[in-house]
C-alpha positions, 0 to 999 in steps of 0.5 A, spaced: 206 079 334 205 083 328 204 090 328 197 093 325 197 096 320 202 090 317 197 086 318 191 090 315 195 091 309 197 083 309 190 081 310 188 086 305 192 083 299 191 075 301 187 073 295 185 076 288 178 079 286 174 074 284 174 072 276 167 070 275 163 075 272 154 075 271 150 080 266 145 082 271 138 087 271 139 093 272 134 093 278 138 087 281 145 091 280 145 095 287 150 093 292 154 090 286 160 091 284 161 094 277 166 089 273 167 093 266 169 101 266 163 104 262 163 110 258 158 114 257 153 113 250 149 120 250 150 127 251 145 129 258 142 132 256 141 131 249 140 138 247 139 145 250 134 145 255 131 150 260 133 150 268 126 154 269 119 155 267 119 161 264 120 165 256 125 163 252 128 169 247 134 172 243 138 176 249 139 181 242 131 182 243 130 185 250 130 193 251 128 194 257 120 195 258 119 192 251 114 187 250 114 180 246 110 177 242 109 170 244 109 165 238 108 159 242 107 155 248 112 149 249 112 143 254 117 139 256 117 133 251 114 137 246 119 139 240 118 147 239 118 152 233 124 156 231 124 162 234 122 168 231 127 175 231 124 179 236 118 174 240 118 170 245 116 162 247 113 160 253 117 153 256 117 149 262 123 147 266 125 141 262 122 144 255 127 144 249 130 151 247 127 153 240 132 154 235 134 161 235 134 162 242 139 163 247 137 165 254 131 163 259 128 168 263 124 166 269 117 168 270 117 171 276 121 176 272 116 177 267 109 179 266 104 176 261 098 179 256 094 179 251 099 175 247 105 178 250 111 178 255 113 184 258 121 183 262 121 186 268 128 184 270 134 184 265 137 178 263 144 174 264 146 172 256 145 164 256 141 164 263 137 158 266 140 154 260 142 147 260 147 146 255 148 139 251 152 134 255 153 139 261 152 133 265 156 127 261 159 127 253 158 120 249 165 117 249 167 120 256 168 115 262 161 114 265 164 109 272 169 105 273 170 098 273 170 096 282 165 101 283 160 099 288 153 100 285 148 104 289 142 109 288 146 114 284 150 109 280 144 106 277 140 113 276 147 115 272 146 108 269 139 108 267 140 115 264 144 112 258 139 107 257 142 101 260 138 095 262 144 090 264 150 091 266 156 086 268 159 085 275 163 081 278 159 074 282 158 074 290 163 074 294 161 066 297 164 066 304 163 060 309 163 061 318 165 057 322 164 057 330 167 052 335 167 051 342 163 046 346 160 051 351 156 054 345 149 051 343 145 055 338 139 060 339 133 057 341 135 050 343 136 047 350 142 050 354 145 047 360 148 052 366 155 051 363 153 053 356 152 060 353 149 062 346 153 062 339 151 069 337 158 070 333 155 065 327 149 069 327 152 076 328 159 074 323 153 072 317 149 079 318 157 082 317 158 078 312 151 080 308 152 088 310 159 088 306 154 086 300 157 078 300 154 072 300 154 067 307 154 060 304 155 056 310 155 057 317 157 051 320 159 050 328 164 045 330 165 042 337 173 042 339 174 035 337 179 035 330 174 030 326 168 036 327 173 041 325 176 038 320 169 036 316 167 043 317 173 046 314 173 041 308 165 043 307 166 050 306 173 050 302 169 046 298 164 051 296 167 059 299 172 063 296 173 065 303 173 062 309 172 066 317 173 061 323 171 063 330 175 061 336 180 056 338 186 059 333 189 061 342 194 056 345 190 053 349 189 046 351 182 045 346 185 050 341 185 046 334 184 049 329 190 051 327 193 044 328 187 042 324 188 047 319 196 044 317 193 037 317 188 039 310 196 043 308 194 050 311 200 054 312 200 060 317 201 067 313 200 071 319 198 069 326 197 074 332 196 082 331 198 087 337 191 089 337 185 089 342 181 087 342 182 082 337 191 079 339 189 072 336 188 073 328 191 067 324 191 068 315 192 061 312 191 057 305 188 051 302 187 050 296 189 058 294 183 059 299 184 064 304 182 061 311 182 068 317 181 065 323 177 070 328 177 071 336 172 067 339 169 073 344 164 077 341 167 084 341 174 081 338 170 078 333 166 085 331 173 089 331 177 084 327 172 083 322 171 091 321 179 093 321 182 087 318 177 082 315 173 087 311 178 091 306 179 083 305 172 082 302 172 088 298 178 087 294 175 079 293 168 083 291 173 087 286 172 093 289 176 100 287 176 102 294 178 097 300 179 103 306 174 107 308 175 114 310 178 115 317 175 121 321 179 124 328 176 127 333 178 128 341 177 122 346 173 124 353 176 119 358 175 119 366 183 117 365 189 116 361 190 111 356 196 107 355 197 100 352 203 095 349 197 094 344 193 098 338 186 098 342 180 100 339 175 102 343 167 103 342 165 110 341 159 114 340 161 120 336 157 126 339 157 132 335 153 139 340 151 144 335 156 150 334 161 145 337 167 140 336 166 132 336 167 129 341 169 121 342 164 117 348 168 110 350 163 105 353 163 104 360 166 097 360 170 095 354 171 088 356 171 084 349 165 080 351 161 087 353 155 085 347 151 091 349 156 095 347 156 094 340 149 096 338 151 103 342 157 104 338 158 108 332 164 106 331 172 105 334 178 110 336 184 108 336 189 109 341 195 108 339 201 103 342 204 106 347 202 112 347 199 116 352 192 118 350 188 123 355 181 126 356 181 131 349 186 128 345 184 127 338 185 120 336 183 116 329 176 114 328 173 109 324 165 109 322 162 102 323 157 105 318 163 105 313 168 100 315 163 095 316 159 097 308 
C-alpha cells in the first residue's frame, strides 16, 4: 500500500491543467478560474477623495477657534472648484478633494452657521483623505492566473472597468458507478438491492468543486457493460471517476477492463481508512481514478485525494486548502496501521479551545455521518491518539470547494 501523503502528492500531479480557455462576461465569471494574470489599468481611487462627510481645508489655515467661510458644497460625482486660501469646502463621503485642500475635518468635529464653519477639534494633517492610487495603481499586478474567482475578485475586476475575462474551460468529469446490487433512486427495488447514492453524491461533489459532470453512468458487474461505459466517458470527459469494483473480489472487474483499454495502473491501494482500494490509471492521456464502493469512503477519498487533482486540472494556483488542528475528544485511545480519517464536528464554546467530536459510528457505510460532520480528523498511522491529543483537521467547507 502507498502512504497517504505520497498518494495525495501523486494524484495531485496526475494530469496537467486544461489548455482550453474561453472569454466570459464578468457576470458569469464567479466560480471560474482565471487563465491569464491581470494588471491594474486604473489608479483607484482615480483622484483624492474624502473618507468622511465633513469639510475640506488647508491644514495651514487651521487656527483654534477660527471660523472659515464655506465657499462651496460639493457632492460625490461633482467636480469641486479649487479651494481658496482661508476657506473651506463642504463635502461628503466620496467627494473629490478640491485642488489646494489637504485635510478633511469630519462634520462631528465642526459647526456650520451663517455660511461659516468653526472647527471644534484640531485636525491631523492629511486626515480622512483617500489618496489617489491608495487601493490599486495602474501597471501593478491585480490578480494572478489560477485565481478561483469569487465575489470579491469580481468587485476588483469591475472596479477596473472590465466586462470580460479569460478563464479556463470547465473541467468535464465522467462518473461511473458499478454493482449489480444498485438501483437508481425512484426505481423498483428488490429485497437484495440498495439505492445508488454514490452517483448523485459524487456528481454533487464534482459540481461543488466547480467542475462539470458530463456523464453519470452505471454498469453492471460484467466486462462488456464496464467497457462500454468507460469508452463513452473517455471520449467525452477530461477525468473519469469510477466507484467500486476495484478491489480483489471475483466481481471486481474494473482493473482488468482498464488494462484491456490500454490503461496502466500508476497507483493501487492507499494506506488510509476509509478508502484503501484506490487506483489511478491513464488511458489516452486521460486520468481514471477508481474509488472504493462505500459512500463514506467515496466522500473521504474525493475530499482528500481527488479534489487536489480536480483543482490542478482546472488550472487553480492553490491545490491544497489549509489544514487546521484541534484537540480530539475520544472515549478510548485510537490506533491503526493506516491513516484514519474520522468524521468529526468542530466545536468551540465561547472563550474555550476548539474540539473535534467524532460521530459515534465510524463505519464506512454510515451515510448519516456525512451531513453531520464538519470535517475529517486525521489519526496518524501507527500512533496512539488519546483524548485531548491535538490532531490535523480537514474542513470539508474548504476541501470540497
